[in-house]
MOPAC internal coordinates of N, CA, C and O (Angstrom, degrees):
PM7 1SCF
backbone

  N    0.0000 0     0.00 0     0.00 0    0    0    0
  C    1.4484 1     0.00 0     0.00 0    1    0    0
  C    1.5316 1   108.82 1     0.00 0    2    1    0
  O    1.2310 1   120.86 1   -47.49 1    3    2    1
  N    1.2872 1   115.96 1   132.51 1    3    2    1
  C    1.4632 1   122.21 1  -179.13 1    5    3    2
  C    1.5222 1   110.57 1   -73.58 1    6    5    3
  O    1.2310 1   121.52 1   -30.99 1    7    6    5
  N    1.3190 1   114.70 1   149.01 1    7    6    5
  C    1.4518 1   119.90 1   176.16 1    9    7    6
  C    1.5238 1   110.19 1   -77.84 1   10    9    7
  O    1.2310 1   121.26 1   -27.69 1   11   10    9
  N    1.3182 1   115.19 1   152.31 1   11   10    9
  C    1.4528 1   120.62 1   174.91 1   13   11   10
  C    1.5307 1   108.82 1   -89.67 1   14   13   11
  O    1.2310 1   121.02 1   -13.57 1   15   14   13
  N    1.3189 1   115.66 1   166.43 1   15   14   13
  C    1.4635 1   120.66 1   175.88 1   17   15   14
  C    1.5271 1   109.40 1   -57.20 1   18   17   15
  O    1.2310 1   120.53 1   136.07 1   19   18   17
  N    1.3059 1   116.59 1   -43.93 1   19   18   17
  C    1.4627 1   120.79 1  -179.07 1   21   19   18
  C    1.5218 1   111.27 1   -60.73 1   22   21   19
  O    1.2310 1   120.00 1   136.43 1   23   22   21
  N    1.3222 1   117.60 1   -43.57 1   23   22   21
  C    1.4668 1   120.84 1   179.83 1   25   23   22
  C    1.5296 1   111.46 1   -64.37 1   26   25   23
  O    1.2310 1   120.59 1   137.28 1   27   26   25
  N    1.3110 1   116.48 1   -42.72 1   27   26   25
  C    1.4700 1   120.94 1   179.99 1   29   27   26
  C    1.5205 1   110.42 1   -63.16 1   30   29   27
  O    1.2310 1   120.60 1   133.02 1   31   30   29
  N    1.3223 1   116.46 1   -46.98 1   31   30   29
  C    1.4642 1   120.19 1  -177.83 1   33   31   30
  C    1.5241 1   112.06 1   -70.62 1   34   33   31
  O    1.2310 1   120.07 1   146.00 1   35   34   33
  N    1.3149 1   117.47 1   -34.00 1   35   34   33
  C    1.4625 1   120.32 1   176.46 1   37   35   34
  C    1.5254 1   110.00 1   -62.97 1   38   37   35
  O    1.2310 1   120.29 1   136.74 1   39   38   37
  N    1.3218 1   117.04 1   -43.26 1   39   38   37
  C    1.4640 1   120.74 1   177.77 1   41   39   38
  C    1.5318 1   111.05 1   -65.52 1   42   41   39
  O    1.2310 1   120.25 1   146.58 1   43   42   41
  N    1.3160 1   117.12 1   -33.42 1   43   42   41
  C    1.4682 1   121.24 1  -178.81 1   45   43   42
  C    1.5245 1   112.45 1   -68.98 1   46   45   43
  O    1.2310 1   120.39 1   159.98 1   47   46   45
  N    1.3217 1   116.86 1   -20.02 1   47   46   45
  C    1.4602 1   120.23 1  -178.17 1   49   47   46
  C    1.5313 1   111.11 1   -62.15 1   50   49   47
  O    1.2310 1   119.77 1   156.09 1   51   50   49
  N    1.3322 1   118.04 1   -23.91 1   51   50   49
  C    1.4664 1   120.00 1   174.76 1   53   51   50
  C    1.5304 1   110.33 1   -58.75 1   54   53   51
  O    1.2310 1   120.69 1   136.78 1   55   54   53
  N    1.3271 1   116.28 1   -43.22 1   55   54   53
  C    1.4675 1   120.41 1   178.65 1   57   55   54
  C    1.5259 1   110.59 1   -68.38 1   58   57   55
  O    1.2310 1   120.44 1   141.95 1   59   58   57
  N    1.3153 1   116.76 1   -38.05 1   59   58   57
  C    1.4674 1   121.05 1   177.15 1   61   59   58
  C    1.5247 1   109.61 1   -59.77 1   62   61   59
  O    1.2310 1   120.81 1   132.30 1   63   62   61
  N    1.3277 1   116.06 1   -47.70 1   63   62   61
  C    1.4684 1   120.39 1  -179.04 1   65   63   62
  C    1.5253 1   111.30 1   -62.10 1   66   65   63
  O    1.2310 1   120.45 1   138.23 1   67   66   65
  N    1.3332 1   116.75 1   -41.77 1   67   66   65
  C    1.4636 1   120.35 1   178.85 1   69   67   66
  C    1.5188 1   110.46 1   -61.00 1   70   69   67
  O    1.2310 1   120.27 1   128.78 1   71   70   69
  N    1.3138 1   117.09 1   -51.22 1   71   70   69
  C    1.4650 1   121.37 1  -177.98 1   73   71   70
  C    1.5285 1   110.58 1   -59.41 1   74   73   71
  O    1.2310 1   120.53 1   132.86 1   75   74   73
  N    1.3131 1   116.59 1   -47.14 1   75   74   73
  C    1.4625 1   119.59 1  -178.33 1   77   75   74
  C    1.5246 1   111.87 1   -65.36 1   78   77   75
  O    1.2310 1   120.12 1   142.08 1   79   78   77
  N    1.3318 1   117.38 1   -37.92 1   79   78   77
  C    1.4533 1   120.10 1  -179.76 1   81   79   78
  C    1.5278 1   111.38 1   -69.96 1   82   81   79
  O    1.2310 1   120.35 1   137.69 1   83   82   81
  N    1.3193 1   116.93 1   -42.31 1   83   82   81
  C    1.4686 1   119.30 1   177.26 1   85   83   82
  C    1.5251 1   109.69 1   -64.37 1   86   85   83
  O    1.2310 1   120.30 1   140.24 1   87   86   85
  N    1.3237 1   117.04 1   -39.76 1   87   86   85
  C    1.4656 1   119.70 1   178.35 1   89   87   86
  C    1.5265 1   111.19 1   -60.20 1   90   89   87
  O    1.2310 1   120.42 1   140.84 1   91   90   89
  N    1.3104 1   116.80 1   -39.16 1   91   90   89
  C    1.4580 1   121.80 1  -178.71 1   93   91   90
  C    1.5281 1   112.56 1   -78.86 1   94   93   91
  O    1.2310 1   120.46 1   137.95 1   95   94   93
  N    1.3291 1   116.73 1   -42.05 1   95   94   93
  C    1.4649 1   120.69 1  -169.85 1   97   95   94
  C    1.5286 1   115.34 1  -110.90 1   98   97   95
  O    1.2310 1   120.00 1   173.40 1   99   98   97
  N    1.3122 1   117.60 1    -6.60 1   99   98   97
  C    1.4577 1   120.73 1   179.11 1  101   99   98
  C    1.5154 1   112.38 1    55.14 1  102  101   99
  O    1.2310 1   120.50 1    47.25 1  103  102  101
  N    1.3079 1   116.65 1  -132.75 1  103  102  101
  C    1.4662 1   120.83 1  -177.04 1  105  103  102
  C    1.5236 1   112.71 1   -68.32 1  106  105  103
  O    1.2310 1   119.67 1   167.04 1  107  106  105
  N    1.3263 1   118.23 1   -12.96 1  107  106  105
  C    1.4654 1   121.78 1   176.43 1  109  107  106
  C    1.5275 1   112.68 1   -85.84 1  110  109  107
  O    1.2310 1   119.77 1   179.47 1  111  110  109
  N    1.3148 1   118.04 1    -0.53 1  111  110  109
  C    1.4610 1   121.97 1   179.04 1  113  111  110
  C    1.5285 1   110.15 1   -62.33 1  114  113  111
  O    1.2310 1   121.11 1   -37.09 1  115  114  113
  N    1.3073 1   115.48 1   142.91 1  115  114  113
  C    1.4664 1   120.78 1   175.98 1  117  115  114
  C    1.5280 1   111.53 1   -63.73 1  118  117  115
  O    1.2310 1   120.16 1   161.61 1  119  118  117
  N    1.3099 1   117.30 1   -18.39 1  119  118  117
  C    1.4590 1   121.92 1  -178.44 1  121  119  118
  C    1.5300 1   112.59 1   -85.55 1  122  121  119
  O    1.2310 1   120.49 1   169.82 1  123  122  121
  N    1.3216 1   116.67 1   -10.18 1  123  122  121
  C    1.4584 1   121.66 1  -176.28 1  125  123  122
  C    1.5194 1   109.43 1  -101.40 1  126  125  123
  O    1.2310 1   121.35 1   -50.91 1  127  126  125
  N    1.3239 1   115.03 1   129.09 1  127  126  125
  C    1.4537 1   120.71 1   178.10 1  129  127  126
  C    1.5292 1   110.07 1   -65.48 1  130  129  127
  O    1.2310 1   120.79 1   -42.34 1  131  130  129
  N    1.3064 1   116.10 1   137.66 1  131  130  129
  C    1.4662 1   120.33 1   179.44 1  133  131  130
  C    1.5224 1   109.82 1   -56.88 1  134  133  131
  O    1.2310 1   121.13 1   -46.56 1  135  134  133
  N    1.3220 1   115.44 1   133.44 1  135  134  133
  C    1.4528 1   121.19 1   178.92 1  137  135  134
  C    1.5207 1   114.34 1    85.10 1  138  137  135
  O    1.2310 1   120.21 1  -175.45 1  139  138  137
  N    1.3289 1   117.20 1     4.55 1  139  138  137
  C    1.4698 1   120.05 1  -179.88 1  141  139  138
  C    1.5198 1   110.46 1   -65.76 1  142  141  139
  O    1.2310 1   121.01 1   -39.45 1  143  142  141
  N    1.3112 1   115.66 1   140.55 1  143  142  141
  C    1.4616 1   120.54 1   175.87 1  145  143  142
  C    1.5224 1   109.30 1   -78.52 1  146  145  143
  O    1.2310 1   120.63 1   -14.50 1  147  146  145
  N    1.3161 1   116.40 1   165.50 1  147  146  145
  C    1.4611 1   120.01 1   177.09 1  149  147  146
  C    1.5254 1   110.62 1   -61.52 1  150  149  147
  O    1.2310 1   120.31 1   143.60 1  151  150  149
  N    1.3143 1   117.01 1   -36.40 1  151  150  149
  C    1.4676 1   120.73 1   177.20 1  153  151  150
  C    1.5247 1   110.37 1   -61.31 1  154  153  151
  O    1.2310 1   120.29 1   136.93 1  155  154  153
  N    1.3224 1   117.06 1   -43.07 1  155  154  153
  C    1.4663 1   120.92 1   178.69 1  157  155  154
  C    1.5273 1   111.16 1   -66.07 1  158  157  155
  O    1.2310 1   120.37 1   141.19 1  159  158  157
  N    1.3178 1   116.89 1   -38.81 1  159  158  157
  C    1.4704 1   120.39 1   177.84 1  161  159  158
  C    1.5268 1   109.60 1   -65.39 1  162  161  159
  O    1.2310 1   120.36 1   135.60 1  163  162  161
  N    1.3191 1   116.91 1   -44.40 1  163  162  161
  C    1.4624 1   120.13 1   178.03 1  165  163  162
  C    1.5223 1   111.35 1   -60.89 1  166  165  163
  O    1.2310 1   120.21 1   139.96 1  167  166  165
  N    1.3393 1   117.21 1   -40.04 1  167  166  165
  C    1.4649 1   121.00 1   177.23 1  169  167  166
  C    1.5231 1   111.27 1   -62.46 1  170  169  167
  O    1.2310 1   120.45 1   139.32 1  171  170  169
  N    1.3268 1   116.74 1   -40.68 1  171  170  169
  C    1.4618 1   121.91 1   177.88 1  173  171  170
  C    1.5260 1   110.33 1   -61.28 1  174  173  171
  O    1.2310 1   120.81 1   132.22 1  175  174  173
  N    1.3082 1   116.06 1   -47.78 1  175  174  173
  C    1.4664 1   120.52 1   179.11 1  177  175  174
  C    1.5241 1   109.85 1   -63.65 1  178  177  175
  O    1.2310 1   120.28 1   135.94 1  179  178  177
  N    1.3247 1   117.08 1   -44.06 1  179  178  177
  C    1.4635 1   121.09 1  -178.99 1  181  179  178
  C    1.5278 1   112.12 1   -61.25 1  182  181  179
  O    1.2310 1   119.74 1   138.69 1  183  182  181
  N    1.3268 1   118.11 1   -41.31 1  183  182  181
  C    1.4745 1   120.70 1   178.03 1  185  183  182
  C    1.5281 1   110.58 1   -59.95 1  186  185  183
  O    1.2310 1   120.97 1   139.14 1  187  186  185
  N    1.3143 1   115.75 1   -40.86 1  187  186  185
  C    1.4640 1   119.52 1  -179.53 1  189  187  186
  C    1.5253 1   111.83 1   -73.38 1  190  189  187
  O    1.2310 1   119.94 1   144.73 1  191  190  189
  N    1.3232 1   117.72 1   -35.27 1  191  190  189
  C    1.4682 1   121.25 1   174.34 1  193  191  190
  C    1.5226 1   109.54 1   -61.34 1  194  193  191
  O    1.2310 1   120.36 1   131.83 1  195  194  193
  N    1.3382 1   116.91 1   -48.17 1  195  194  193
  C    1.4703 1   120.13 1  -179.09 1  197  195  194
  C    1.5235 1   111.37 1   -63.57 1  198  197  195
  O    1.2310 1   120.49 1   143.56 1  199  198  197
  N    1.3383 1   116.67 1   -36.44 1  199  198  197
  C    1.4680 1   121.06 1   176.40 1  201  199  198
  C    1.5333 1   110.27 1   -60.55 1  202  201  199
  O    1.2310 1   120.87 1   132.92 1  203  202  201
  N    1.3232 1   115.94 1   -47.08 1  203  202  201
  C    1.4644 1   119.72 1   179.55 1  205  203  202
  C    1.5286 1   111.48 1   -65.05 1  206  205  203
  O    1.2310 1   120.32 1   139.43 1  207  206  205
  N    1.3184 1   116.99 1   -40.57 1  207  206  205
  C    1.4655 1   120.10 1   178.75 1  209  207  206
  C    1.5263 1   110.71 1   -60.30 1  210  209  207
  O    1.2310 1   120.44 1   141.04 1  211  210  209
  N    1.3163 1   116.77 1   -38.96 1  211  210  209
  C    1.4736 1   120.75 1   177.85 1  213  211  210
  C    1.5210 1   110.51 1   -64.61 1  214  213  211
  O    1.2310 1   120.60 1   131.59 1  215  214  213
  N    1.3156 1   116.45 1   -48.41 1  215  214  213
  C    1.4667 1   120.82 1  -179.75 1  217  215  214
  C    1.5246 1   111.27 1   -60.49 1  218  217  215
  O    1.2310 1   120.52 1   139.66 1  219  218  217
  N    1.3177 1   116.61 1   -40.34 1  219  218  217
  C    1.4661 1   120.36 1  -178.69 1  221  219  218
  C    1.5253 1   112.47 1   -66.43 1  222  221  219
  O    1.2310 1   119.92 1   166.24 1  223  222  221
  N    1.3189 1   117.76 1   -13.76 1  223  222  221
  C    1.4705 1   121.65 1   178.46 1  225  223  222
  C    1.5236 1   112.79 1   -96.26 1  226  225  223
  O    1.2310 1   119.80 1   177.97 1  227  226  225
  N    1.3363 1   117.98 1    -2.03 1  227  226  225
  C    1.4668 1   120.42 1  -179.88 1  229  227  226
  C    1.5248 1   110.69 1   -59.81 1  230  229  227
  O    1.2310 1   121.15 1   -52.78 1  231  230  229
  N    1.3197 1   115.41 1   127.22 1  231  230  229
  C    1.4677 1   121.50 1   175.52 1  233  231  230
  C    1.5279 1   107.96 1  -161.95 1  234  233  231
  O    1.2310 1   120.27 1   -39.19 1  235  234  233
  N    1.3104 1   117.09 1   140.81 1  235  234  233
  C    1.4629 1   118.97 1   177.13 1  237  235  234
  C    1.5270 1   110.59 1   -67.37 1  238  237  235
  O    1.2310 1   121.01 1   -34.38 1  239  238  237
  N    1.3271 1   115.67 1   145.62 1  239  238  237
  C    1.4679 1   119.67 1   179.67 1  241  239  238
  C    1.5229 1   112.15 1   -88.25 1  242  241  239
  O    1.2310 1   120.37 1   158.92 1  243  242  241
  N    1.3374 1   116.90 1   -21.08 1  243  242  241
  C    1.4660 1   121.50 1   176.70 1  245  243  242
  C    1.5270 1   108.93 1  -158.74 1  246  245  243
  O    1.2310 1   120.38 1     1.23 1  247  246  245
  N    1.3081 1   116.88 1  -178.77 1  247  246  245
  C    1.4659 1   120.95 1  -175.52 1  249  247  246
  C    1.5265 1   113.24 1   -69.30 1  250  249  247
  O    1.2310 1   119.80 1   163.83 1  251  250  249
  N    1.3206 1   117.99 1   -16.17 1  251  250  249
  C    1.4635 1   121.62 1   177.97 1  253  251  250
  C    1.5268 1   113.08 1   -90.74 1  254  253  251
  O    1.2310 1   120.33 1   170.12 1  255  254  253
  N    1.3158 1   116.98 1    -9.88 1  255  254  253
  C    1.4597 1   122.85 1  -177.46 1  257  255  254
  C    1.5245 1   109.26 1   -83.82 1  258  257  255
  O    1.2310 1   120.71 1   -55.05 1  259  258  257
  N    1.3264 1   116.24 1   124.95 1  259  258  257
  C    1.4707 1   119.20 1  -179.01 1  261  259  258
  C    1.5343 1   113.29 1   -96.29 1  262  261  259
  O    1.2310 1   120.45 1  -161.80 1  263  262  261
  N    1.3370 1   116.74 1    18.20 1  263  262  261
  C    1.4625 1   120.58 1   174.10 1  265  263  262
  C    1.5253 1   108.66 1   -63.03 1  266  265  263
  O    1.2310 1   119.87 1   -47.64 1  267  266  265
  N    1.3282 1   117.85 1   132.36 1  267  266  265
  C    1.4635 1   119.45 1   179.36 1  269  267  266
  C    1.5304 1   110.87 1   -61.85 1  270  269  267
  O    1.2310 1   120.92 1   -40.35 1  271  270  269
  N    1.3147 1   115.84 1   139.65 1  271  270  269
  C    1.4661 1   120.84 1  -177.32 1  273  271  270
  C    1.5220 1   110.50 1   -88.23 1  274  273  271
  O    1.2310 1   121.12 1  -107.60 1  275  274  273
  N    1.3298 1   115.46 1    72.40 1  275  274  273
  C    1.4564 1   120.55 1   178.54 1  277  275  274
  C    1.5275 1   109.85 1   -67.32 1  278  277  275
  O    1.2310 1   120.31 1   142.41 1  279  278  277
  N    1.3318 1   117.00 1   -37.59 1  279  278  277
  C    1.4678 1   120.85 1   179.61 1  281  279  278
  C    1.5244 1   110.55 1   -55.19 1  282  281  279
  O    1.2310 1   120.13 1   138.20 1  283  282  281
  N    1.3146 1   117.35 1   -41.80 1  283  282  281
  C    1.4611 1   121.61 1  -177.39 1  285  283  282
  C    1.5159 1   114.64 1   -86.90 1  286  285  283
  O    1.2310 1   120.14 1  -178.05 1  287  286  285
  N    1.3173 1   117.34 1     1.95 1  287  286  285
  C    1.4560 1   121.54 1  -176.74 1  289  287  286
  C    1.5251 1   111.27 1   -81.62 1  290  289  287
  O    1.2310 1   121.19 1   -30.97 1  291  290  289
  N    1.3190 1   115.33 1   149.03 1  291  290  289
  C    1.4673 1   120.39 1   174.82 1  293  291  290
  C    1.5340 1   110.54 1  -114.22 1  294  293  291
  O    1.2310 1   120.92 1  -157.61 1  295  294  293
  N    1.3182 1   115.85 1    22.39 1  295  294  293
  C    1.4591 1   121.80 1  -177.74 1  297  295  294
  C    1.5266 1   111.77 1   -61.87 1  298  297  295
  O    1.2310 1   121.19 1   -36.51 1  299  298  297
  N    1.3179 1   115.33 1   143.49 1  299  298  297
  C    1.4700 1   119.58 1   175.45 1  301  299  298
  C    1.5263 1   110.30 1   -65.40 1  302  301  299
  O    1.2310 1   120.36 1   153.10 1  303  302  301
  N    1.3302 1   116.92 1   -26.90 1  303  302  301
  C    1.4642 1   120.15 1   176.98 1  305  303  302
  C    1.5282 1   110.69 1   -68.03 1  306  305  303
  O    1.2310 1   120.21 1   148.55 1  307  306  305
  N    1.3178 1   117.21 1   -31.45 1  307  306  305
  C    1.4644 1   120.47 1   175.69 1  309  307  306
  C    1.5338 1   108.68 1   -65.47 1  310  309  307
  O    1.2310 1   120.71 1   138.50 1  311  310  309
  N    1.3132 1   116.26 1   -41.50 1  311  310  309
  C    1.4663 1   120.70 1   177.26 1  313  311  310
  C    1.5204 1   110.42 1   -62.59 1  314  313  311
  O    1.2310 1   120.32 1   137.99 1  315  314  313
  N    1.3349 1   117.00 1   -42.01 1  315  314  313
  C    1.4671 1   120.91 1   177.32 1  317  315  314
  C    1.5289 1   110.68 1   -59.68 1  318  317  315
  O    1.2310 1   120.64 1   138.88 1  319  318  317
  N    1.3288 1   116.38 1   -41.12 1  319  318  317
  C    1.4680 1   121.06 1   179.04 1  321  319  318
  C    1.5248 1   110.57 1   -65.10 1  322  321  319
  O    1.2310 1   120.25 1   135.01 1  323  322  321
  N    1.3162 1   117.13 1   -44.99 1  323  322  321
  C    1.4682 1   121.01 1   179.30 1  325  323  322
  C    1.5187 1   111.11 1   -62.00 1  326  325  323
  O    1.2310 1   120.62 1   137.51 1  327  326  325
  N    1.3239 1   116.42 1   -42.49 1  327  326  325
  C    1.4652 1   120.71 1   178.61 1  329  327  326
  C    1.5287 1   111.22 1   -64.25 1  330  329  327
  O    1.2310 1   120.40 1   142.27 1  331  330  329
  N    1.3264 1   116.83 1   -37.73 1  331  330  329
  C    1.4641 1   120.43 1   179.63 1  333  331  330
  C    1.5284 1   111.04 1   -67.48 1  334  333  331
  O    1.2310 1   120.09 1   144.88 1  335  334  333
  N    1.3273 1   117.44 1   -35.12 1  335  334  333
  C    1.4685 1   120.56 1   175.69 1  337  335  334
  C    1.5282 1   109.05 1   -60.16 1  338  337  335
  O    1.2310 1   120.60 1   132.40 1  339  338  337
  N    1.3191 1   116.46 1   -47.60 1  339  338  337
  C    1.4663 1   121.38 1   179.27 1  341  339  338
  C    1.5319 1   110.65 1   -61.25 1  342  341  339
  O    1.2310 1   120.62 1   134.49 1  343  342  341
  N    1.3304 1   116.42 1   -45.51 1  343  342  341
  C    1.4613 1   121.24 1   179.56 1  345  343  342
  C    1.5203 1   111.07 1   -62.01 1  346  345  343
  O    1.2310 1   120.59 1   135.42 1  347  346  345
  N    1.3285 1   116.47 1   -44.58 1  347  346  345
  C    1.4544 1   120.86 1  -178.45 1  349  347  346
  C    1.5223 1   112.55 1   -63.48 1  350  349  347
  O    1.2310 1   120.99 1   137.38 1  351  350  349
  N    1.3269 1   115.70 1   -42.62 1  351  350  349
  C    1.4723 1   119.31 1   178.64 1  353  351  350
  C    1.5277 1   110.77 1   -65.02 1  354  353  351
  O    1.2310 1   120.65 1   140.12 1  355  354  353
  N    1.3225 1   116.36 1   -39.88 1  355  354  353
  C    1.4650 1   120.19 1   178.54 1  357  355  354
  C    1.5300 1   110.50 1   -66.10 1  358  357  355
  O    1.2310 1   120.36 1   140.84 1  359  358  357
  N    1.3144 1   116.91 1   -39.16 1  359  358  357
  C    1.4683 1   120.73 1   178.45 1  361  359  358
  C    1.5273 1   110.18 1   -61.38 1  362  361  359
  O    1.2310 1   120.88 1   131.37 1  363  362  361
  N    1.3195 1   115.92 1   -48.63 1  363  362  361
  C    1.4714 1   120.02 1  -179.59 1  365  363  362
  C    1.5299 1   110.30 1   -60.80 1  366  365  363
  O    1.2310 1   120.55 1   135.35 1  367  366  365
  N    1.2978 1   116.55 1   -44.65 1  367  366  365
  C    1.4595 1   120.89 1  -179.72 1  369  367  366
  C    1.5366 1   111.43 1   -60.96 1  370  369  367
  O    1.2310 1   120.93 1   137.63 1  371  370  369
  N    1.3098 1   115.84 1   -42.37 1  371  370  369
  C    1.4616 1   120.31 1  -178.48 1  373  371  370
  C    1.5262 1   112.93 1   -73.55 1  374  373  371
  O    1.2310 1   120.51 1   161.58 1  375  374  373
  N    1.3218 1   116.62 1   -18.42 1  375  374  373
  C    1.4606 1   120.16 1  -176.00 1  377  375  374
  C    1.5248 1   113.21 1  -119.07 1  378  377  375
  O    1.2310 1   120.80 1  -153.47 1  379  378  377
  N    1.3102 1   116.07 1    26.53 1  379  378  377
  C    1.4728 1   120.31 1   178.81 1  381  379  378
  C    1.5127 1   111.07 1  -100.70 1  382  381  379
  O    1.2310 1   120.10 1   180.00 1  383  382  381

């Protein structure tokens, strides 16, 4: 059974929460392993940014494709994902 847009975006909120928490708390984030270097933290944020970017591109290619149409969605969770991508990229840039 194919996932719905809502299911995909709900699952993506984990990445949103990680990015936002690392942005706020840096190495003290609950998502960051103790003793992680800044490079490792940036890699963690980058993996989640790329994950969100992939999800935000989900769209069916034709009427037989059951890929959720995240591109065409106006969900507030989609906005949260887009904002987290921006936040994550800014965090990496500021901490590189």
